[in-house]
Each structure stands twice: as structure tokens, then as C-alpha cells.
C-alpha positions as CSV (number, residue, x, y, z in Angstrom):
1,M,3.1,35.1,-49.9
2,Q,6.8,35.5,-49.6
3,Y,8.2,37.8,-46.8
4,S,11.6,39.4,-46.9
5,H,13.4,39.8,-43.5
6,D,15.0,43.0,-45.0
7,D,11.5,44.6,-45.1
8,E,11.3,47.0,-42.1
9,N,7.6,46.3,-41.8
10,F,8.1,42.5,-41.8
11,P,6.9,42.0,-38.1
12,L,3.8,44.0,-38.8
13,T,3.1,42.2,-42.1
14,R,3.7,38.8,-40.3
15,F,1.4,39.9,-37.4
16,E,-1.5,40.8,-39.8
17,S,-1.0,37.6,-41.7
18,M,-1.3,35.7,-38.4
19,L,-4.6,37.4,-37.6
20,K,-6.0,36.4,-41.0
21,T,-4.9,32.7,-40.7
22,N,-5.4,32.3,-36.9
23,D,-1.9,30.8,-36.7
24,I,0.0,31.6,-33.5
25,L,3.5,33.0,-34.3
26,F,6.1,34.2,-31.9
27,F,7.3,37.8,-31.7
28,D,9.8,39.2,-29.3
29,S,8.6,42.0,-27.0
30,N,10.3,44.7,-29.0
31,E,8.4,43.6,-32.1
32,F,5.1,43.7,-30.2
33,E,5.9,47.2,-28.9
34,N,6.6,48.5,-32.5
35,I,3.4,46.8,-33.8
36,I,1.3,48.4,-31.0
37,H,2.9,51.8,-31.4
38,H,2.1,51.6,-35.2
39,Y,-1.5,50.9,-34.5
40,L,-1.9,53.6,-31.8
41,E,-0.2,56.2,-34.1
42,N,-2.8,55.3,-36.8
43,G,-5.8,55.2,-34.5
44,K,-6.4,51.5,-34.9
45,I,-7.3,50.9,-31.3
46,A,-8.9,47.5,-31.8
47,L,-5.8,46.1,-33.5
48,A,-3.6,47.6,-30.8
49,K,-5.6,45.9,-28.1
50,R,-5.3,42.6,-30.0
51,A,-1.6,43.0,-30.2
52,I,-1.3,43.8,-26.5
53,K,-3.4,40.8,-25.5
54,L,-1.2,38.4,-27.7
55,G,2.0,40.2,-26.6
56,L,1.2,39.7,-22.9
57,E,0.3,36.0,-23.5
58,Q,3.8,35.6,-24.9
59,H,5.6,38.1,-22.6
60,P,3.6,38.3,-19.4
61,T,6.4,40.1,-17.5
62,S,6.9,42.9,-20.0
63,I,6.6,46.3,-18.3
64,N,6.4,48.1,-21.6
65,L,3.5,46.0,-22.9
66,R,1.7,46.7,-19.6
67,L,2.2,50.4,-20.1
68,F,0.6,50.1,-23.5
69,Q,-2.3,48.4,-21.8
70,V,-2.6,51.4,-19.5
71,E,-2.5,53.7,-22.4
72,I,-5.5,51.9,-24.0
73,L,-7.4,52.0,-20.7
74,V,-6.8,55.7,-20.4
75,I,-8.2,56.2,-24.0
76,E,-11.3,54.2,-22.9
77,N,-11.6,56.3,-19.6
78,K,-11.1,53.2,-17.5
79,F,-9.0,55.0,-14.9
80,P,-9.4,52.7,-11.9
81,E,-8.2,49.7,-14.0
82,A,-5.3,51.8,-15.3
83,N,-4.3,52.8,-11.8
84,D,-4.4,49.2,-10.6
85,I,-1.9,48.2,-13.2
86,L,0.3,51.2,-12.6
87,E,0.4,50.4,-8.8
88,M,1.5,46.8,-9.7
89,L,4.2,48.1,-12.0
90,H,5.4,50.6,-9.5
91,N,5.9,47.9,-7.0
92,L,8.0,46.0,-9.5
93,E,10.0,48.9,-10.8
94,P,9.7,52.0,-8.5
95,L,12.3,53.9,-10.5
96,N,10.8,53.5,-13.9
97,E,10.0,57.0,-15.2
98,E,7.6,55.7,-17.8
99,I,5.3,54.5,-15.0
100,Y,5.2,58.0,-13.6
101,I,4.5,59.5,-17.0
102,Q,1.5,57.2,-17.4
103,K,0.4,58.0,-13.8
104,A,0.5,61.7,-14.7
105,N,-1.5,61.0,-17.9
106,V,-4.2,59.3,-15.8
107,L,-4.3,62.2,-13.4
108,S,-4.4,64.8,-16.2
109,K,-7.4,63.0,-17.9
110,Q,-9.2,63.3,-14.5
111,D,-8.4,67.0,-14.4
112,E,-6.0,66.6,-11.5
113,H,-3.4,68.7,-13.3
114,Q,-1.4,69.9,-10.3
115,K,-1.0,66.2,-9.2
116,A,0.0,65.4,-12.7
117,I,2.7,68.1,-12.6
118,D,4.0,66.7,-9.2
119,T,4.1,63.2,-10.7
120,L,5.9,64.4,-13.9
121,L,8.5,66.2,-11.7
122,I,9.3,62.9,-10.1
123,A,9.7,61.4,-13.6
124,L,12.0,64.3,-14.4
125,D,14.2,63.5,-11.4
126,L,14.4,59.9,-12.6
127,S,15.2,60.8,-16.3
128,T,18.6,60.0,-17.6
129,T,18.6,61.4,-21.1
130,P,18.2,65.0,-22.5
131,Q,15.6,63.9,-25.0
132,D,13.4,62.4,-22.2
133,D,13.9,65.7,-20.3
134,G,12.6,67.7,-23.3
135,D,9.5,65.5,-23.6
136,L,8.8,65.8,-19.9
137,Y,9.2,69.6,-20.0
138,A,6.6,69.7,-22.7
139,L,4.2,67.6,-20.7
140,I,4.6,69.8,-17.6
141,G,4.2,72.9,-19.8
142,M,0.9,71.5,-21.1
143,E,-0.4,70.8,-17.6
144,Y,0.3,74.4,-16.6
145,L,-1.7,75.5,-19.7
146,F,-4.6,73.4,-18.5
147,L,-4.4,75.3,-15.2
148,D,-4.1,78.7,-17.0
149,Q,-0.8,79.2,-15.3
150,F,0.8,80.7,-18.3
151,E,3.9,82.1,-16.6
152,N,4.9,78.6,-15.3
153,A,4.0,77.1,-18.7
154,I,6.5,79.5,-20.4
155,I,9.3,78.4,-18.0
156,Y,8.9,74.8,-19.1
157,F,8.4,75.4,-22.8
158,K,11.6,77.5,-22.7
159,K,13.4,74.5,-21.1
160,C,12.1,72.4,-24.1
161,L,13.8,74.8,-26.5
162,E,17.0,74.8,-24.5
163,T,17.0,71.0,-24.9
164,D,16.1,71.1,-28.6
165,T,16.2,74.4,-30.5
166,T,14.1,72.8,-33.3
167,D,11.2,72.1,-31.0
168,Y,8.9,74.5,-32.8
169,S,5.8,73.3,-31.0
170,A,7.4,74.6,-27.8
171,L,8.2,77.9,-29.5
172,H,4.6,78.3,-30.6
173,N,3.4,77.5,-27.1
174,I,5.7,80.2,-25.6
175,V,4.3,82.8,-28.0
176,Y,0.8,81.6,-27.3
177,C,1.3,82.2,-23.6
178,Y,2.7,85.6,-24.1
179,D,-0.2,86.4,-26.4
180,F,-2.7,85.3,-23.8
181,L,-1.0,87.5,-21.2
182,N,-0.9,90.4,-23.6
183,K,2.8,90.6,-23.2
184,N,3.9,91.3,-26.8
185,E,7.0,93.2,-25.8
186,E,8.2,90.3,-23.7
187,A,7.5,87.9,-26.6
188,I,9.5,90.2,-28.9
189,E,12.4,90.3,-26.5
190,Y,12.4,86.5,-26.1
191,L,12.2,85.9,-29.9
192,N,15.0,88.4,-30.6
193,N,17.2,86.7,-28.0
194,F,16.4,83.3,-29.5
195,L,17.2,84.6,-33.0
196,D,20.6,85.9,-31.9
197,K,21.6,82.3,-31.3
198,N,19.5,80.8,-34.2
199,P,19.5,83.4,-36.9
200,Y,18.1,81.2,-39.7
201,C,15.1,79.9,-37.8
202,E,12.2,80.8,-40.1
203,V,9.6,79.9,-37.5
204,A,11.0,82.3,-35.0
205,W,11.2,85.1,-37.6
206,H,7.6,84.4,-38.5
207,Q,6.5,84.6,-34.9
208,L,8.4,87.8,-34.4
209,G,6.7,89.3,-37.4
210,R,3.3,88.4,-36.0
211,Q,4.2,90.1,-32.7
212,Y,5.3,93.3,-34.4
213,F,2.1,93.2,-36.5
214,A,0.0,92.9,-33.2
215,I,1.5,96.2,-31.9
216,K,1.2,97.8,-35.3
217,E,4.9,98.2,-36.0
218,Y,4.4,97.3,-39.6
219,G,7.9,98.1,-40.8
220,K,9.5,95.8,-38.3
221,A,6.9,93.1,-39.0
222,N,7.6,93.3,-42.7
223,A,11.4,93.0,-42.1
224,S,10.8,90.0,-39.9
225,F,8.8,88.2,-42.6
226,D,11.5,89.0,-45.1
227,F,14.0,87.3,-42.9
228,A,11.7,84.3,-42.6
229,I,11.5,84.1,-46.4
230,I,15.3,84.4,-46.7
231,S,15.6,81.5,-44.2
232,D,13.1,79.4,-46.2
233,D,11.8,80.8,-49.5
234,T,9.1,78.2,-49.6
235,F,7.6,79.2,-46.2
236,V,4.0,80.0,-47.3
237,G,2.9,81.4,-43.9
238,A,5.6,84.1,-44.2
239,Y,4.3,85.3,-47.6
240,I,0.7,85.3,-46.3
241,E,1.7,87.4,-43.2
242,K,3.8,89.7,-45.3
243,G,0.8,90.3,-47.6
244,K,-1.3,91.2,-44.6
245,V,1.3,93.8,-43.5
246,L,1.4,95.3,-47.0
247,E,-2.3,95.6,-47.0
248,K,-2.2,97.5,-43.7
249,V,0.2,100.1,-45.3
250,K,-2.0,100.2,-48.4
251,N,0.7,98.7,-50.7
252,Y,-1.9,96.5,-52.4
253,E,0.1,95.7,-55.5
254,E,3.0,94.2,-53.5
255,A,0.5,92.4,-51.2
256,I,-1.0,90.7,-54.3
257,E,2.5,89.6,-55.5
258,N,3.1,87.9,-52.1
259,Y,-0.3,86.2,-52.2
260,K,0.5,85.0,-55.7
261,V,3.7,83.4,-54.5
262,T,1.6,81.2,-52.1
263,L,-0.5,80.1,-55.0
264,A,2.6,79.0,-56.9
265,L,4.1,77.2,-53.9
266,E,1.0,75.1,-53.0
267,D,-2.6,74.5,-53.9
268,P,-4.6,77.7,-53.8
269,T,-5.8,78.6,-50.3
270,S,-9.2,80.3,-49.9
271,F,-7.5,82.9,-47.6
272,A,-5.0,84.0,-50.2
273,L,-7.7,84.2,-52.9
274,L,-9.9,86.2,-50.7
275,R,-7.2,88.7,-49.7
276,M,-6.3,89.1,-53.4
277,G,-9.9,89.9,-54.1
278,H,-9.9,92.6,-51.4
279,C,-6.7,94.1,-52.7
280,Y,-8.0,94.3,-56.3
281,S,-11.2,95.9,-54.9
282,K,-9.1,98.5,-53.1
283,L,-7.3,99.2,-56.3
284,G,-10.6,99.7,-58.1
285,Q,-10.0,96.7,-60.4
286,D,-13.5,95.4,-60.0
287,D,-13.3,92.6,-62.7
288,L,-10.3,91.0,-61.0
289,A,-11.8,91.5,-57.5
290,I,-15.0,89.7,-58.3
291,Q,-13.0,87.0,-60.2
292,F,-11.0,86.2,-57.0
293,F,-14.0,86.4,-54.7
294,T,-15.7,83.9,-56.9
295,K,-12.6,81.7,-56.9
296,T,-12.6,81.9,-53.1
297,V,-16.1,80.4,-52.7
298,E,-15.3,77.8,-55.4
299,E,-12.2,76.8,-53.5
300,D,-13.9,76.7,-50.1
301,P,-17.8,76.9,-50.1
302,L,-17.8,76.8,-46.3
303,L,-15.7,80.0,-45.9
304,D,-18.3,82.5,-44.8
305,K,-16.0,85.4,-45.4
306,G,-15.9,84.6,-49.1
307,W,-19.7,84.7,-49.5
308,I,-19.9,87.8,-47.4
309,A,-17.2,89.5,-49.5
310,I,-18.9,88.7,-52.8
311,T,-22.4,89.8,-51.5
312,K,-21.0,93.1,-50.1
313,F,-19.2,93.7,-53.3
314,Y,-22.4,93.7,-55.3
315,M,-24.2,95.7,-52.6
316,K,-21.5,98.4,-52.8
317,H,-22.1,98.6,-56.5
318,L,-25.9,98.7,-55.9
319,N,-26.5,95.4,-57.7
320,Y,-28.8,94.0,-55.1
321,Q,-30.2,91.3,-57.3
322,K,-26.8,89.8,-57.7
323,A,-26.1,90.3,-54.0
324,L,-29.3,88.4,-53.2
325,Y,-28.4,85.6,-55.6
326,Y,-25.1,85.0,-53.8
327,I,-26.4,85.4,-50.2
328,K,-29.2,82.9,-51.0
329,R,-26.5,80.4,-52.2
330,A,-24.6,81.0,-48.9
331,V,-27.8,80.4,-46.8
332,N,-28.5,77.2,-48.7
333,I,-25.0,75.9,-47.9
334,D,-25.1,76.9,-44.2
335,G,-28.6,77.7,-42.9
336,D,-27.3,78.3,-39.3
337,N,-24.8,81.0,-40.1
338,V,-26.1,84.2,-38.4
339,L,-23.9,86.5,-40.5
340,Y,-25.5,85.1,-43.7
341,W,-29.1,85.7,-42.4
342,K,-28.3,89.2,-41.2
343,L,-26.9,90.0,-44.7
344,Y,-29.9,88.2,-46.3
345,A,-32.3,90.4,-44.4
346,T,-30.4,93.6,-45.3
347,V,-30.3,92.8,-49.0
348,N,-34.0,92.0,-49.1
349,K,-34.8,95.2,-47.2
350,R,-32.9,97.2,-49.8
351,L,-35.0,95.5,-52.5
352,N,-38.1,96.2,-50.5
353,F,-38.9,92.5,-50.2
354,L,-40.2,93.1,-46.7
355,E,-41.6,89.6,-45.9
356,E,-38.2,88.0,-46.8
357,A,-36.3,90.7,-44.9
358,E,-38.4,90.1,-41.8
359,R,-37.8,86.4,-42.1
360,G,-34.1,87.1,-42.3
361,Y,-34.1,89.3,-39.2
362,K,-36.2,86.8,-37.3
363,R,-33.8,84.0,-38.1
364,T,-30.9,86.2,-37.1
365,I,-32.4,86.7,-33.7
366,E,-33.2,82.9,-33.4
367,L,-29.5,82.2,-34.0
368,G,-28.5,84.5,-31.2
369,N,-27.8,87.9,-32.8
370,Y,-29.2,90.3,-30.3
371,E,-27.8,93.5,-31.6
372,L,-30.1,96.5,-31.2
373,D,-30.3,97.3,-34.9
374,T,-31.5,93.7,-35.6
375,W,-34.4,94.2,-33.2
376,I,-35.1,97.7,-34.5
377,C,-35.0,96.7,-38.2
378,R,-37.3,93.8,-37.7
379,A,-39.8,96.0,-35.7
380,D,-39.8,98.6,-38.5
381,I,-40.5,96.0,-41.1
382,L,-43.3,94.5,-39.1
383,I,-44.8,98.0,-38.6
384,A,-44.6,98.6,-42.4
385,L,-46.3,95.2,-42.9
386,G,-49.1,96.2,-40.5
387,E,-48.2,93.4,-38.1
388,Y,-48.4,95.5,-35.0
389,E,-48.8,92.8,-32.4
390,G,-45.7,91.0,-33.8
391,A,-43.8,94.3,-33.7
392,I,-44.8,94.9,-30.0
393,Y,-43.7,91.4,-29.0
394,N,-40.4,91.8,-30.8
395,L,-39.7,95.2,-29.1
396,I,-40.7,93.8,-25.6
397,Q,-38.1,91.1,-26.2
398,A,-35.6,93.7,-27.3
399,S,-36.2,95.8,-24.1
400,E,-35.1,92.8,-22.0
401,F,-31.6,93.3,-23.6
402,Y,-31.8,97.0,-23.9
403,P,-33.9,98.4,-21.1
404,E,-34.6,102.1,-21.0
405,N,-33.8,102.6,-24.7
406,A,-35.4,105.6,-26.3
407,E,-35.6,104.0,-29.8
408,I,-37.5,101.0,-28.5
409,E,-39.8,103.2,-26.2
410,Y,-40.8,105.5,-29.1
411,R,-41.8,102.6,-31.2
412,L,-43.7,100.9,-28.4
413,G,-45.5,104.2,-27.7
414,G,-46.5,104.5,-31.3
415,L,-47.6,100.9,-31.6
416,Y,-49.7,101.0,-28.5
417,F,-51.5,104.2,-29.7
418,T,-52.0,102.6,-33.1
419,T,-53.6,99.5,-31.5
420,H,-55.7,101.7,-29.3
421,Q,-54.0,100.8,-26.1
422,T,-53.8,104.4,-24.9
423,D,-52.5,103.9,-21.3
424,E,-49.6,101.8,-22.5
425,G,-49.0,104.2,-25.4
426,R,-48.9,107.2,-23.0
427,F,-46.5,105.4,-20.6
428,H,-44.0,104.4,-23.3
429,L,-44.1,107.7,-25.1
430,K,-43.5,109.7,-21.9
431,N,-40.7,107.3,-21.0
432,A,-39.2,107.8,-24.5
433,M,-39.3,111.6,-24.2
434,R,-37.7,111.3,-20.8
435,L,-34.9,109.2,-22.1
436,N,-34.1,111.2,-25.2
437,K,-36.4,113.9,-26.7
438,D,-34.3,114.2,-29.8
439,Y,-35.6,110.9,-31.1
440,N,-39.2,112.1,-31.2
441,F,-39.1,112.2,-35.0
442,I,-39.6,108.4,-34.9
443,V,-43.3,108.7,-34.2
444,P,-44.3,110.8,-37.2
445,E,-41.9,108.9,-39.4
446,L,-43.2,105.4,-38.5
447,F,-46.7,106.3,-37.5
448,P,-47.7,109.3,-39.7
449,K,-51.4,108.9,-38.7
450,L,-50.6,109.6,-35.1
451,D,-49.0,113.0,-35.9
452,N,-52.4,114.7,-35.9
453,K,-53.6,113.0,-32.7
454,P,-54.0,115.6,-30.0
455,M,-53.0,113.3,-27.2
456,V,-49.7,112.2,-28.9
457,R,-48.8,115.8,-29.8
458,A,-49.7,116.9,-26.2
459,I,-47.4,114.3,-24.6
460,I,-44.5,115.3,-26.9
461,S,-45.1,119.1,-26.4
462,D,-45.6,118.9,-22.6
463,T,-42.5,116.8,-22.1
464,K,-40.4,119.2,-24.2
465,K,-41.7,122.1,-22.1
466,A,-41.0,120.4,-18.9
467,S,-37.4,119.5,-19.9
468,N,-36.8,123.2,-20.9
């Protein structure tokens, strides 16, 4: 194979050829550094380690190759070994900022974030170039994020942008901190000041629009997204956010037009397709609504909002068979999605498929949905199926989450009377009447046979008199 020295990848190609032939070729230390950096960037750790080993055999005094060795040790969580090398390097070059950066990296990985910050500040004092300063500000900002010290993080991310106005990662982090602190107004003030100096920064306009959207100033949000689009008319995120604003002000036709632009700019996104479906539904254009809901689940079968939208669409139109068809498909794709099972139960209940509805509610609870109506709906279905013991057990579990709840107590009272457990029935029914006598209709509704029982009627009647 012929190699051209004009090929910028020539050292890498030569190195990989050497590995295949087991020949030993010489590379200068800079070439090794570039090779190792390439492998690390591409996640090829084994090849990076091989290059470091060969590099140190040829250049045993190279500080930078040793630093790469430390980086690998940190990846492998071998912190003592990494620290040993760093101490050795520090003795050789006590003013090398890269050594401090790697020390900080080791400390950060061990959750010693304040110590990492202190170490990075030393590196900052040793730094000689603005670019290095910007990278160090970003690292310090991230350490403050780990400590949940958002105000301090903001200070350093702002320094990043002062060093490089195109550092959009820092800009995003600043806004993230303001969001976490619920300081939308401060975020807006900062972004406006930033835009005074950088009026064509589409990312800043986009972030400003999101802040106005959060405080429901939809007119200003819309204008901000317009400026983002003016700054970059291929900025898909701005069209998406503008569409969301237009939906909020019920301008569904224009919202659809913005979502359409995103489909033209890049491959269709499930989010845009879903939003278009909702817009067409709001406009009463049901054929187009269902068309786009269907496209959504075809584009991204794992997007639960798509399956939920299509199921609820058919439920709204009382087409429960179609709704059941789609929610079954959703459950088959993701059997651990609690939202699917809750909807599955609801649809089956509407169709009077009680066994399947009960199965749906049971699975919903197993997956951690402990909403009161889930427990109540399951209990009512078990009662209708004549599975009284199961209903009692279900409601006792529910009472652990909702103690002293009248709806639960009435049902337990009725169930205990039905199963001839009179003392328990009396206790729960009296407790139910004490909690809320207005719910006493539950007993005749769910347990009509008890309505003529003198004991049950007496408890309800006596409790009403006592409360009056």
C-alpha cells in the first residue's frame, strides 16, 4: 500500500498499518498525541492505550503522553494510579496547568467537587492564553453545577461567553441555571443585554423566546423566535417554538405552517407531526388530524404521546374499538408504560370488557400509578365481577396512600356487609359517614342489595341525624 505524506491522516494510517504487521515504526511525540486524541474522541479506548504504551516506550519523558495515560486511568476509575502519576509529573513541572486540570478531573470523578474547583483555580492562575481561560471557566462552572451552586456556576459560564461569544454551550448553561432558580426575569435581562452586543445570535433569540414563553408573554416570545429565524432561516428549533407559541394563542393555521417548514428543512420529526395532528384536531379537520397522528407513530413508535393522542382521538369520537386497537399496539411495543395501561383499562371499561379493564388497572398500580381514581376504578370493577375479597384487599392497599378517605370507606363498608363481616362493615360505614355524608349514595349504587338491610339504613340514618 502506498502512503502519501500529504495525507493529514498519514500518521494514523501508518500506526494502524504497524499494528497489523507488528513492525515497530518511529513516531514523534506530537504524532502519538494526535493518534491518541483521535482514538479517545472516537471511544476506541483499547487502541488509545496501545498508542500510549508504544508512545511512552519511544518517548518516556513526554509529559503529554503521561497525561493521556492519566486520562485513561480516570476513565477506568483507577484513581490512586492516576494520582501517583500526577504527583510525579507535578514534581517535574510544578507550573504545568494541564497537570492541575487532570488533578481536578480525578477529584471531580471522586465527587470532591470543591477541591476540584480549588485545583482548577490554580490552573487558571497558571493559564497564559484566553482560549485556555475559557475552557477552565467552563470546567469550573460545571463543578459548581455538580454542587448545585447555580449562582456561582452562572458567574463562570458568563466568563466563558466574555471570552468567546460563540460558546453556545455556556449560553445554554446560563439559561439552565436561571431556569432552575426560577429567575426568568433575570434570564431575560441577561439575554437582552447579550443581544444588544450580538444582535444576530439566533441561539440567544431562541433562548429569549423560551423565557418569554415560560412567563406567558406570548407576543414577545413570538417576536423573539421571529428574530431567531431572521438570523438563521434554517433554525428548526425556532420554527418549532414559534409553532408552540401560535398554538397557545389559538392561531392553529399559522402554527401548522411553521411546523411544515421544519419538515422541509430536515427529516420529519415526531414532535412536529404530533403537533400538526393536534392543530388539525383543534380546527375540526379530523381526517388530517388522524393522518398526522398516524404518521407520528410510524415515525417514532416509541413516542408514547403519539399513541396516546391517537387513542384519545378515537375515544373522543366514541370509536372505542379503534381506540382499543391502537392502545393494544402501544402496550405490545412498551409493556412497562404506565400511561398506556391506564388508557388500556379506561378503553376496556368503556367497552364493558371488565376482566381486561381490571387487568389494566392492576398493571397500572404495579407500575407505580397510585392515583386515587386508579384504586377506585379497579375496586368498582372487582365489585361488579363479584370478586369481593380482591376488592377489599385493593381498597386496604389504597387506604395506605389515602387514609381517612370517604370514597374508600363507603366501599369497604359495603364490601364487608356483603361478605357478612358485620363488625368491620359497621366500622367502615360509620367512618365514611363521619368523613363525608354526601357520598352515602355509593352504597346503594354499588351494593343495591344492601339498600334494604335495616342495619345499613340505620347506620346511615343515625349518622345523618347526629350530624344535624
